SESETOR-325958 format. One line per 2 residues: number of its first residue (from 0); their letters; for each residue x, y, z of N, C-alpha, C. Coordinates in nm, 2 decimals. Layout:
N
NUM = a = X/Y/Z/X/Y/Z/X/Y/Z ~ ...
//
This chain:
297
0 = mp = 8.34/11.18/8.18/8.43/11.29/8.19/8.52/11.28/8.17 ~ 8.60/11.30/8.06/8.70/11.33/8.02/8.77/11.41/8.16
2 = ae = 8.91/11.35/8.19/9.01/11.43/8.24/9.03/11.57/8.23 ~ 9.04/11.59/8.08/9.08/11.74/8.10/8.95/11.83/8.13
4 = rm = 8.84/11.75/8.18/8.73/11.88/8.22/8.68/11.83/8.32 ~ 8.79/11.78/8.42/8.79/11.84/8.57/8.78/11.96/8.64
6 = ei = 8.88/12.03/8.56/8.87/12.18/8.58/8.88/12.18/8.79 ~ 9.01/12.10/8.85/9.07/12.11/8.98/9.12/12.22/8.97
8 = hr = 9.06/12.36/9.05/9.21/12.42/9.08/9.28/12.37/9.18 ~ 9.24/12.34/9.28/9.32/12.34/9.41/9.27/12.15/9.46
10 = lc = 9.36/12.07/9.48/9.35/11.97/9.51/9.41/11.93/9.64 ~ 9.33/11.92/9.76/9.39/11.86/9.89/9.41/11.78/9.92
12 = iv = 9.52/11.68/9.99/9.49/11.60/10.00/9.56/11.53/10.20 ~ 9.47/11.52/10.24/9.49/11.50/10.37/9.55/11.36/10.40
14 = gi = 9.64/11.38/10.47/9.77/11.23/10.49/9.83/11.20/10.36 ~ 9.97/11.25/10.37/10.07/11.24/10.27/10.15/11.13/10.26
16 = gl = 10.10/10.97/10.29/10.14/10.84/10.25/10.16/10.79/10.14 ~ 10.20/10.70/10.11/10.17/10.57/9.99/10.05/10.67/9.89
18 = ig = 9.92/10.61/9.95/9.81/10.66/9.87/9.79/10.79/9.86 ~ 9.80/10.91/9.96/9.76/11.04/9.94/9.91/11.08/9.87
20 = gs = 9.97/11.01/9.86/10.10/11.04/9.75/10.09/11.02/9.63 ~ 10.04/10.88/9.60/10.01/10.86/9.46/9.89/10.95/9.41
22 = va = 9.79/10.99/9.45/9.69/11.05/9.44/9.75/11.19/9.37 ~ 9.83/11.22/9.48/9.89/11.39/9.43/9.99/11.36/9.29
24 = la = 10.07/11.24/9.26/10.13/11.21/9.18/10.05/11.22/9.04 ~ 9.94/11.12/9.06/9.86/11.05/8.91/9.76/11.20/8.91
26 = ar = 9.70/11.27/9.00/9.65/11.40/8.98/9.72/11.52/8.89 ~ 9.88/11.51/8.93/9.96/11.61/8.86/10.00/11.56/8.74
28 = ar = 10.02/11.43/8.70/10.07/11.38/8.60/9.96/11.38/8.48 ~ 9.83/11.35/8.53/9.73/11.35/8.42/9.67/11.45/8.41
30 = gl = 9.72/11.58/8.45/9.65/11.71/8.43/9.54/11.73/8.50 ~ 9.49/11.70/8.60/9.36/11.68/8.68/9.38/11.79/8.76
32 = cr = 9.47/11.89/8.76/9.44/11.98/8.88/9.59/12.09/8.85 ~ 9.56/12.19/8.92/9.64/12.31/8.88/9.73/12.32/9.02
34 = ev = 9.68/12.30/9.10/9.73/12.32/9.23/9.72/12.19/9.31 ~ 9.82/12.13/9.37/9.81/12.01/9.48/9.85/12.04/9.63
36 = va = 9.77/12.06/9.73/9.85/12.06/9.89/9.82/11.95/9.94 ~ 9.89/11.96/10.05/9.87/11.85/10.17/9.87/11.86/10.29
38 = ad = 9.79/11.81/10.40/9.82/11.85/10.53/9.83/11.68/10.57 ~ 9.90/11.73/10.67/9.96/11.60/10.77/10.05/11.64/10.91
40 = rd = 10.06/11.57/10.99/10.06/11.64/11.10/10.24/11.58/11.10 ~ 10.28/11.52/11.02/10.43/11.49/11.03/10.55/11.60/10.92
42 = ag = 10.55/11.65/11.00/10.65/11.77/10.93/10.75/11.74/10.85 ~ 10.79/11.61/10.86/10.92/11.53/10.81/10.87/11.48/10.63
44 = al = 10.74/11.44/10.64/10.65/11.39/10.51/10.62/11.50/10.44 ~ 10.57/11.58/10.53/10.54/11.70/10.42/10.66/11.79/10.36
46 = ar = 10.77/11.77/10.47/10.89/11.85/10.41/10.95/11.76/10.28 ~ 10.92/11.60/10.25/10.99/11.50/10.18/10.90/11.53/10.07
48 = ae = 10.76/11.53/10.12/10.65/11.58/9.97/10.70/11.68/9.90 ~ 10.71/11.79/9.95/10.75/11.94/9.89/10.88/11.89/9.79
50 = el = 10.97/11.84/9.88/11.15/11.80/9.84/11.09/11.69/9.70 ~ 11.00/11.62/9.71/11.03/11.56/9.59/10.90/11.60/9.47
52 = gv = 10.85/11.69/9.49/10.75/11.75/9.37/10.63/11.68/9.41 ~ 10.58/11.59/9.47/10.48/11.48/9.50/10.35/11.68/9.54
54 = vd = 10.39/11.75/9.61/10.26/11.86/9.61/10.36/12.01/9.58 ~ 10.27/12.11/9.61/10.32/12.24/9.57/10.35/12.30/9.71
56 = rg = 10.24/12.26/9.83/10.26/12.30/9.95/10.21/12.22/10.04 ~ 10.29/12.23/10.18/10.21/12.10/10.29/10.18/12.24/10.38
58 = ya = 10.09/12.16/10.49/10.03/12.23/10.59/10.03/12.15/10.70 ~ 10.03/12.19/10.83/10.03/12.12/10.93/9.87/12.10/11.00
60 = ei = 9.79/12.22/10.96/9.69/12.20/10.98/9.56/12.18/10.87 ~ 9.47/12.10/10.91/9.42/12.05/10.79/9.34/12.14/10.74
62 = ae = 9.28/12.22/10.83/9.14/12.33/10.79/9.21/12.45/10.69 ~ 9.32/12.47/10.72/9.46/12.57/10.65/9.45/12.53/10.48
64 = aa = 9.48/12.39/10.48/9.52/12.33/10.33/9.37/12.29/10.26 ~ 9.28/12.29/10.36/9.14/12.24/10.26/9.05/12.35/10.25
66 = eg = 9.12/12.51/10.30/9.01/12.60/10.28/9.04/12.61/10.12 ~ 8.94/12.68/10.07/8.94/12.72/9.90/8.99/12.58/9.87
68 = ad = 8.98/12.47/9.88/9.00/12.35/9.75/8.89/12.32/9.79 ~ 8.91/12.28/9.58/8.77/12.25/9.52/8.76/12.08/9.52
70 = av = 8.87/12.00/9.59/8.85/11.88/9.58/8.96/11.82/9.72 ~ 8.87/11.77/9.82/8.94/11.68/9.90/8.96/11.54/9.92
72 = vi = 9.06/11.49/9.95/9.10/11.37/9.96/9.13/11.34/10.07 ~ 9.05/11.25/10.12/9.10/11.20/10.29/9.18/11.07/10.28
74 = av = 9.31/11.09/10.31/9.43/10.95/10.28/9.47/10.93/10.42 ~ 9.40/10.90/10.51/9.47/10.88/10.65/9.41/10.72/10.72
76 = pv = 9.49/10.65/10.81/9.44/10.54/10.86/9.30/10.54/10.89 ~ 9.23/10.44/10.88/9.04/10.49/10.91/9.02/10.52/11.03
78 = gk = 9.12/10.45/11.12/9.09/10.54/11.25/9.08/10.63/11.31 ~ 9.19/10.73/11.20/9.20/10.88/11.23/9.07/10.96/11.12
80 = ta = 8.97/10.88/11.09/8.91/10.98/11.00/8.81/11.06/11.10 ~ 8.75/11.01/11.21/8.66/11.14/11.29/8.75/11.25/11.32
82 = av = 8.88/11.23/11.37/9.00/11.36/11.37/8.98/11.42/11.25 ~ 8.99/11.37/11.10/9.01/11.46/11.02/8.84/11.55/10.98
84 = fe = 8.78/11.49/11.01/8.58/11.52/10.97/8.60/11.67/11.09 ~ 8.64/11.63/11.25/8.65/11.73/11.29/8.75/11.88/11.24
86 = al = 8.83/11.81/11.20/8.93/11.90/11.16/8.89/12.01/11.00 ~ 8.78/11.94/10.95/8.76/11.99/10.81/8.62/12.07/10.85
88 = kp = 8.53/12.02/10.91/8.42/12.06/10.99/8.37/12.24/10.97 ~ 8.51/12.29/11.02/8.48/12.46/11.01/8.50/12.49/10.87
90 = vw = 8.56/12.43/10.76/8.60/12.50/10.64/8.51/12.39/10.51 ~ 8.40/12.34/10.57/8.35/12.19/10.50/8.26/12.32/10.37
92 = sp = 8.30/12.28/10.26/8.26/12.39/10.16/8.11/12.26/10.07 ~ 8.05/12.35/10.05/7.93/12.30/9.97/7.96/12.28/9.84
94 = aa = 8.08/12.39/9.76/8.12/12.35/9.65/8.23/12.28/9.59 ~ 8.26/12.20/9.69/8.38/12.12/9.68/8.32/11.97/9.68
96 = fy = 8.39/11.86/9.61/8.36/11.75/9.64/8.49/11.65/9.72 ~ 8.41/11.57/9.82/8.54/11.49/9.92/8.51/11.35/9.91
98 = td = 8.63/11.29/9.92/8.62/11.13/9.90/8.72/11.08/9.99 ~ 8.74/10.97/10.01/8.83/10.91/10.12/8.92/10.78/10.02
100 = vg = 8.99/10.72/10.14/9.07/10.61/10.01/9.08/10.47/10.15 ~ 8.98/10.50/10.25/8.98/10.41/10.38/8.96/10.27/10.30
102 = st = 8.98/10.13/10.36/8.96/9.99/10.34/8.84/9.96/10.41 ~ 8.76/10.03/10.46/8.67/10.01/10.55/8.58/10.10/10.53
104 = ka = 8.41/10.08/10.50/8.31/10.22/10.45/8.21/10.23/10.56 ~ 8.20/10.14/10.64/8.08/10.13/10.76/8.17/10.22/10.86
106 = sv = 8.29/10.23/10.91/8.35/10.30/11.00/8.39/10.46/10.96 ~ 8.40/10.50/10.84/8.40/10.61/10.79/8.25/10.68/10.77
108 = vq = 8.15/10.64/10.74/8.03/10.65/10.76/8.02/10.71/10.87 ~ 8.04/10.57/11.00/7.96/10.60/11.11/8.04/10.75/11.17
110 = aa = 8.17/10.75/11.12/8.26/10.89/11.19/8.20/11.02/11.15 ~ 8.12/10.99/11.04/8.11/11.10/10.94/7.98/11.20/11.01
112 = er = 7.88/11.07/11.02/7.73/11.10/11.13/7.77/11.13/11.23 ~ 7.85/11.05/11.32/7.90/11.14/11.48/7.98/11.26/11.48
114 = vl = 8.05/11.32/11.36/8.11/11.46/11.40/8.03/11.54/11.32 ~ 7.97/11.53/11.24/7.90/11.60/11.10/7.74/11.61/11.19
116 = gq = 7.71/11.51/11.22/7.53/11.52/11.22/7.50/11.38/11.09 ~ 7.54/11.42/10.97/7.51/11.31/10.89/7.61/11.34/10.80
118 = vp = 7.63/11.22/10.72/7.70/11.21/10.59/7.69/11.33/10.52 ~ 7.76/11.44/10.48/7.74/11.52/10.37/7.75/11.50/10.22
120 = an = 7.63/11.52/10.14/7.58/11.46/10.03/7.70/11.53/9.94 ~ 7.84/11.60/9.96/7.91/11.61/9.90/8.03/11.53/9.91
122 = fv = 8.00/11.45/10.00/8.10/11.32/10.04/8.06/11.17/9.99 ~ 8.16/11.13/9.89/8.16/10.99/9.84/8.24/10.92/9.90
124 = pa = 8.23/10.80/9.97/8.33/10.72/10.07/8.36/10.65/9.92 ~ 8.52/10.61/9.93/8.56/10.50/9.83/8.70/10.41/9.89
126 = hp = 8.68/10.37/9.78/8.84/10.27/9.83/8.91/10.25/9.71 ~ 9.04/10.28/9.70/9.11/10.24/9.55/9.17/10.10/9.61
128 = ia = 9.17/10.00/9.51/9.19/9.84/9.53/9.36/9.85/9.47 ~ 9.41/9.90/9.55/9.59/9.94/9.50/9.66/9.98/9.59
130 = gr = 9.77/9.92/9.60/9.87/9.94/9.73/10.00/9.88/9.70 ~ 10.05/9.89/9.80/10.23/9.83/9.78/10.24/9.84/9.93
132 = el = 10.33/9.66/9.95/10.41/9.66/10.11/10.46/9.77/10.17 ~ 10.54/9.87/10.07/10.60/9.99/10.11/10.50/10.09/10.16
134 = sg = 10.54/10.21/10.24/10.48/10.30/10.33/10.56/10.37/10.30 ~ 10.51/10.53/10.32/10.51/10.65/10.33/10.49/10.72/10.16
136 = ve = 10.56/10.83/10.21/10.52/10.93/10.03/10.65/10.88/9.94 ~ 10.76/10.81/10.00/10.89/10.80/9.92/10.83/10.68/9.81
138 = aa = 10.74/10.62/9.89/10.69/10.48/9.80/10.57/10.53/9.69 ~ 10.54/10.66/9.69/10.39/10.70/9.61/10.45/10.69/9.47
140 = lp = 10.35/10.62/9.37/10.38/10.63/9.24/10.28/10.71/9.15 ~ 10.27/10.77/9.03/10.19/10.79/8.96/10.10/10.77/8.89
142 = dl = 10.13/10.62/8.88/10.07/10.47/8.81/9.99/10.38/8.90 ~ 10.00/10.41/9.04/9.95/10.33/9.10/9.82/10.27/9.12
144 = fa = 9.71/10.35/9.02/9.56/10.31/9.04/9.54/10.34/8.89 ~ 9.67/10.27/8.82/9.62/10.27/8.66/9.56/10.12/8.64
146 = gk = 9.42/10.10/8.63/9.38/9.99/8.55/9.34/9.91/8.71 ~ 9.35/9.95/8.79/9.29/9.93/8.91/9.17/9.92/8.99
148 = rv = 9.11/9.90/9.00/8.95/9.89/9.07/8.95/9.97/9.22 ~ 8.84/10.11/9.17/8.81/10.18/9.31/8.69/10.18/9.32
150 = il = 8.66/10.12/9.43/8.51/10.11/9.49/8.45/10.26/9.54 ~ 8.35/10.32/9.49/8.25/10.37/9.52/8.15/10.32/9.63
152 = ap = 8.11/10.36/9.77/8.01/10.36/9.80/7.89/10.46/9.88 ~ 7.82/10.55/9.70/7.78/10.60/9.76/7.67/10.63/9.87
154 = lp = 7.59/10.67/9.94/7.43/10.65/10.02/7.32/10.70/9.91 ~ 7.20/10.69/9.96/7.10/10.72/9.93/7.07/10.87/9.93
156 = ht = 7.18/11.00/9.99/7.12/11.11/10.01/7.25/11.16/9.92 ~ 7.33/11.09/9.89/7.45/11.16/9.81/7.40/11.24/9.71
158 = dv = 7.48/11.35/9.69/7.43/11.42/9.53/7.49/11.35/9.41 ~ 7.44/11.36/9.31/7.43/11.28/9.20/7.56/11.36/9.12
160 = rv = 7.56/11.47/9.13/7.65/11.56/9.05/7.78/11.51/9.11 ~ 7.78/11.52/9.23/7.89/11.51/9.29/7.96/11.41/9.28
162 = le = 7.84/11.25/9.29/7.91/11.15/9.27/7.95/11.16/9.15 ~ 7.92/11.20/9.03/7.98/11.20/8.90/8.10/11.26/8.88
164 = rv = 8.12/11.37/8.95/8.24/11.41/8.96/8.35/11.32/9.05 ~ 8.30/11.27/9.14/8.39/11.20/9.17/8.40/11.08/9.13
166 = ra = 8.35/11.00/9.06/8.36/10.94/8.97/8.45/10.95/8.85 ~ 8.47/11.07/8.81/8.55/11.16/8.67/8.65/11.14/8.76
168 = fw = 8.67/11.16/8.87/8.85/11.20/8.93/8.91/11.07/8.95 ~ 8.84/10.93/9.00/8.91/10.85/8.99/8.94/10.76/8.87
170 = rg = 8.87/10.82/8.78/8.88/10.76/8.62/9.00/10.79/8.57 ~ 9.02/10.98/8.60/9.11/11.05/8.57/9.24/11.01/8.60
172 = lg = 9.24/10.89/8.72/9.37/10.89/8.81/9.39/10.73/8.73 ~ 9.33/10.73/8.64/9.37/10.56/8.59/9.25/10.45/8.62
174 = ae = 9.18/10.47/8.69/9.10/10.37/8.73/9.01/10.29/8.71 ~ 8.95/10.17/8.73/8.82/10.13/8.71/8.72/10.14/8.81
176 = vh = 8.58/10.24/8.78/8.53/10.23/8.89/8.40/10.16/8.90 ~ 8.41/10.11/9.00/8.25/10.04/9.05/8.19/10.08/9.17
178 = dm = 8.06/10.08/9.18/7.97/10.09/9.29/7.93/10.00/9.38 ~ 7.93/10.00/9.51/7.89/9.92/9.60/7.83/9.94/9.72
180 = sv = 7.78/9.92/9.79/7.68/9.94/9.91/7.81/9.92/10.03 ~ 7.78/10.01/10.10/7.86/10.04/10.22/7.90/9.91/10.29
182 = th = 7.79/9.85/10.33/7.74/9.70/10.37/7.85/9.61/10.34 ~ 7.79/9.59/10.17/7.86/9.49/10.08/7.99/9.53/10.11
184 = hd = 8.08/9.64/10.06/8.17/9.64/10.08/8.27/9.61/10.15 ~ 8.23/9.60/10.32/8.30/9.57/10.39/8.25/9.42/10.42
186 = hv = 8.17/9.36/10.39/8.15/9.20/10.35/8.26/9.16/10.32 ~ 8.25/9.22/10.15/8.34/9.16/10.06/8.52/9.18/10.08
188 = la = 8.52/9.28/10.10/8.65/9.30/10.13/8.69/9.23/10.29 ~ 8.65/9.21/10.38/8.71/9.13/10.46/8.70/8.97/10.44
190 = at = 8.67/8.92/10.34/8.71/8.82/10.30/8.84/8.84/10.16 ~ 8.79/8.91/10.11/8.90/8.91/9.97/9.04/9.00/10.04
192 = sh = 9.04/9.04/10.15/9.14/9.12/10.19/9.22/9.13/10.34 ~ 9.10/9.14/10.44/9.12/9.17/10.57/9.15/9.04/10.62
194 = lp = 9.06/8.92/10.60/9.11/8.80/10.63/9.21/8.75/10.61 ~ 9.28/8.76/10.47/9.40/8.71/10.42/9.53/8.80/10.47
196 = hv = 9.51/8.94/10.53/9.65/8.96/10.56/9.64/8.92/10.74 ~ 9.51/8.86/10.79/9.55/8.85/10.93/9.57/8.74/10.92
198 = ia = 9.55/8.65/10.86/9.59/8.51/10.84/9.81/8.52/10.79 ~ 9.80/8.63/10.74/9.96/8.67/10.66/10.04/8.68/10.79
200 = yc = 9.98/8.79/10.88/10.04/8.84/10.98/10.04/8.70/11.12 ~ 9.97/8.65/11.11/9.95/8.53/11.23/10.06/8.42/11.19
202 = lt = 10.04/8.36/11.06/10.13/8.28/11.01/10.31/8.34/11.05 ~ 10.32/8.46/10.99/10.46/8.50/11.06/10.47/8.53/11.15
204 = hl = 10.41/8.59/11.23/10.39/8.57/11.42/10.46/8.46/11.43 ~ 10.38/8.38/11.42/10.41/8.24/11.47/10.56/8.16/11.42
206 = lg = 10.60/8.19/11.31/10.72/8.14/11.25/10.84/8.20/11.28 ~ 10.80/8.34/11.32/10.88/8.45/11.42/10.95/8.40/11.53
208 = rr = 10.82/8.34/11.60/10.89/8.35/11.74/10.95/8.16/11.73 ~ 10.95/8.10/11.66/10.99/7.96/11.61/11.13/8.00/11.55
210 = de = 11.17/8.08/11.48/11.29/8.15/11.41/11.39/8.13/11.51 ~ 11.35/8.24/11.63/11.48/8.25/11.76/11.54/8.09/11.76
212 = kd = 11.47/7.98/11.76/11.55/7.82/11.78/11.55/7.77/11.65 ~ 11.46/7.76/11.57/11.48/7.71/11.41/11.54/7.79/11.28
214 = ei = 11.59/7.89/11.33/11.63/7.96/11.20/11.58/7.93/11.04 ~ 11.41/7.90/11.09/11.30/7.91/11.00/11.36/8.03/10.87
216 = fq = 11.29/8.12/10.89/11.32/8.22/10.81/11.43/8.22/10.70 ~ 11.56/8.13/10.75/11.70/8.16/10.67/11.66/8.02/10.56
218 = ya = 11.61/7.95/10.58/11.55/7.84/10.50/11.41/7.87/10.42 ~ 11.33/7.97/10.41/11.22/8.01/10.37/11.24/8.01/10.18
220 = ag = 11.14/7.95/10.15/11.11/7.88/10.01/11.05/8.04/9.96 ~ 11.02/8.02/9.84/10.95/8.12/9.78/10.79/8.12/9.82
222 = gf = 10.74/8.00/9.85/10.61/8.02/9.90/10.57/8.08/10.01 ~ 10.64/8.10/10.13/10.63/8.13/10.22/10.65/8.27/10.21
224 = kd = 10.77/8.30/10.10/10.79/8.45/10.07/10.68/8.49/10.01 ~ 10.63/8.44/9.90/10.50/8.52/9.84/10.36/8.49/9.94
226 = fs = 10.38/8.42/10.02/10.24/8.42/10.10/10.22/8.53/10.21 ~ 10.38/8.54/10.29/10.41/8.62/10.40/10.41/8.81/10.32
228 = ri = 10.45/8.81/10.20/10.47/8.90/10.16/10.35/9.05/10.22 ~ 10.24/9.00/10.24/10.17/9.13/10.23/10.18/9.12/10.42
230 = ag = 10.23/9.05/10.53/10.26/9.10/10.64/10.36/9.20/10.64 ~ 10.41/9.26/10.55/10.47/9.36/10.55/10.40/9.49/10.51
232 = sd = 10.32/9.47/10.54/10.21/9.60/10.53/10.22/9.70/10.64 ~ 10.18/9.76/10.64/10.18/9.93/10.75/10.09/9.83/10.85
234 = pv = 10.15/9.82/10.97/10.08/9.78/11.07/9.99/9.87/11.17 ~ 10.02/10.00/11.17/9.89/10.09/11.19/9.78/10.10/11.10
236 = mw = 9.79/10.11/10.98/9.71/10.07/10.94/9.60/9.98/10.97 ~ 9.66/9.85/10.94/9.58/9.76/10.94/9.52/9.67/11.09
238 = ad = 9.59/9.74/11.18/9.55/9.75/11.35/9.40/9.83/11.30 ~ 9.39/9.93/11.26/9.29/10.03/11.20/9.16/9.96/11.14
240 = ic = 9.21/9.90/11.03/9.13/9.80/10.94/9.06/9.69/11.02 ~ 9.12/9.63/11.10/9.10/9.52/11.18/8.99/9.56/11.28
242 = la = 9.02/9.67/11.35/8.89/9.69/11.50/8.79/9.77/11.38 ~ 8.82/9.84/11.28/8.67/9.91/11.22/8.61/9.79/11.17
244 = nr = 8.65/9.72/11.11/8.60/9.59/11.05/8.54/9.43/11.14 ~ 8.56/9.45/11.29/8.60/9.36/11.35/8.50/9.24/11.33
246 = de = 8.38/9.29/11.30/8.24/9.20/11.32/8.26/9.08/11.19 ~ 8.31/9.14/11.09/8.28/9.08/10.96/8.43/9.00/10.97
248 = il = 8.54/9.07/11.00/8.68/8.96/11.05/8.64/8.82/11.12 ~ 8.57/8.84/11.23/8.58/8.77/11.31/8.46/8.65/11.27
250 = sl = 8.38/8.69/11.22/8.29/8.58/11.16/8.37/8.49/11.07 ~ 8.46/8.53/10.97/8.53/8.51/10.87/8.67/8.41/10.94
252 = lr = 8.71/8.42/11.05/8.78/8.37/11.14/8.73/8.27/11.20 ~ 8.61/8.26/11.26/8.58/8.13/11.30/8.52/8.03/11.18
254 = rf = 8.49/8.08/11.08/8.47/7.98/10.98/8.64/7.94/10.91 ~ 8.75/8.00/10.91/8.86/7.92/10.93/8.88/7.85/10.98
256 = ea = 8.85/7.88/11.12/8.88/7.76/11.21/8.85/7.66/11.20 ~ 8.70/7.67/11.19/8.64/7.54/11.12/8.70/7.46/11.01
258 = el = 8.76/7.54/10.92/8.79/7.50/10.79/8.94/7.41/10.84 ~ 9.01/7.46/10.91/9.13/7.42/10.96/9.11/7.31/11.01
260 = sa = 9.02/7.29/11.13/8.95/7.20/11.18/8.93/7.03/11.11 ~ 8.87/7.09/10.96/8.84/7.01/10.88/8.96/6.92/10.83
262 = fd = 9.01/7.03/10.78/9.18/6.96/10.72/9.25/6.90/10.82 ~ 9.27/6.91/10.96/9.31/6.86/11.07/9.30/6.70/11.09
264 = kl = 9.14/6.71/11.07/9.09/6.59/11.08/9.14/6.50/10.96 ~ 9.14/6.50/10.82/9.20/6.46/10.74/9.31/6.42/10.75
266 = la = 9.40/6.48/10.78/9.51/6.50/10.82/9.57/6.36/10.89 ~ 9.50/6.37/11.03/9.51/6.32/11.15/9.48/6.12/11.09
268 = dg = 9.37/6.16/11.01/9.32/6.00/10.98/9.38/5.95/10.90 ~ 9.49/6.03/10.79/9.58/5.96/10.72/9.51/5.93/10.58
270 = dr = 9.40/5.99/10.55/9.28/5.98/10.41/9.36/6.10/10.33 ~ 9.49/6.00/10.24/9.51/6.05/10.13/9.45/6.12/10.03
272 = qa = 9.33/6.01/9.98/9.27/6.03/9.88/9.20/6.18/9.91 ~ 9.12/6.16/10.02/9.04/6.32/10.06/9.14/6.43/10.09
274 = ih = 9.25/6.40/10.14/9.34/6.55/10.14/9.36/6.56/10.00 ~ 9.41/6.45/9.89/9.43/6.51/9.76/9.28/6.55/9.69
276 = dy = 9.14/6.51/9.72/9.03/6.57/9.68/9.07/6.69/9.71 ~ 9.11/6.72/9.85/9.06/6.90/9.89/9.12/6.96/9.86
278 = fa = 9.25/6.89/9.83/9.35/7.03/9.74/9.30/7.07/9.63 ~ 9.25/6.96/9.54/9.18/6.96/9.42/9.09/7.03/9.39
280 = aa = 9.00/7.01/9.49/8.90/7.17/9.47/8.92/7.26/9.50 ~ 9.04/7.31/9.61/9.07/7.45/9.63/9.13/7.50/9.49
282 = ra = 9.24/7.39/9.42/9.31/7.41/9.32/9.20/7.48/9.20 ~ 9.08/7.39/9.16/9.02/7.42/9.11/8.93/7.57/9.10
284 = ar = 8.90/7.60/9.22/8.87/7.73/9.27/8.91/7.81/9.24 ~ 9.07/7.83/9.24/9.16/7.92/9.18/9.17/7.93/9.06
286 = qr = 9.16/7.86/8.98/9.15/7.85/8.85/9.02/7.91/8.81 ~ 8.91/7.86/8.84/8.80/7.92/8.81/8.80/8.08/8.80
288 = fl = 8.88/8.10/8.93/8.90/8.25/8.95/8.99/8.31/8.85 ~ 9.09/8.26/8.82/9.21/8.36/8.70/9.12/8.36/8.59
290 = dr = 9.02/8.22/8.54/8.98/8.22/8.44/8.87/8.34/8.38 ~ 8.82/8.36/8.51/8.68/8.46/8.50/8.78/8.60/8.53
292 = ys = 8.90/8.65/8.62/8.93/8.77/8.61/9.07/8.78/8.59 ~ 9.16/8.67/8.50/9.28/8.73/8.46/9.28/8.80/8.35
294 = ge = 9.20/8.83/8.31/9.23/8.96/8.22/9.15/9.09/8.27 ~ 9.15/9.13/8.42/9.09/9.22/8.51/9.21/9.24/8.58
296 = t = 9.19/9.37/8.64/9.24/9.37/8.77/9.18/9.38/8.89
//
């Protein structure tokens, strides 16, 4: 469905930070809607969003912003999703479509079931694989989703017509849309996103304590800067993500601990060939990934 056929009259963004702001900017730039409104408890963020022209109008109350909207995007940390569903419940419209941007999907589905009784057929869980280490509406970009993947996690009872509208919406923002089950999404993202963030935070935390004595960061090379880059991500968001996908991340952490122990033994034994082979195997795995996906985003 081409972007110009979306016919969104009022797009409501709940949570006007980096992702919510980028949705608003992209929808406006690509002509997907006539009006963009936002709801956020942070009055400063709303004022800034209006000042920057990200939204037409901001509201402190979610229900007031969402009433009359024919498209609602929930763009808050996953830990706050249940509160958003509570606020939307009195004005939930069967004529609108609802989607979200959460980095975990099972927790979002469970929140909807807990608050609304069941996941409404016109709500399609989604996760755009896009972002920056910067946060806040000032960091929002109109092309943040261009060429990026967005994963949709429809449920068996999701309205097929709504699913196609949501698919068209994300494509209209420039994204490449893929479908995945809720469980599979959380399993895959735990390995490809959540665990790497935890490791980056842990290493940076470790070296941050040592830096008081050793001035480690003063001599940090490019490799450390590249690796630790994601430790600059929003700690509020990532604390929520880790708790929401705790079981998957814990399972991977145990496996990572075993991997570290295996390398610890190679190093303790001084087995140069084994260390070389270990590194070579990892390098080959990375190259296979690049060969397969370098043309994609």
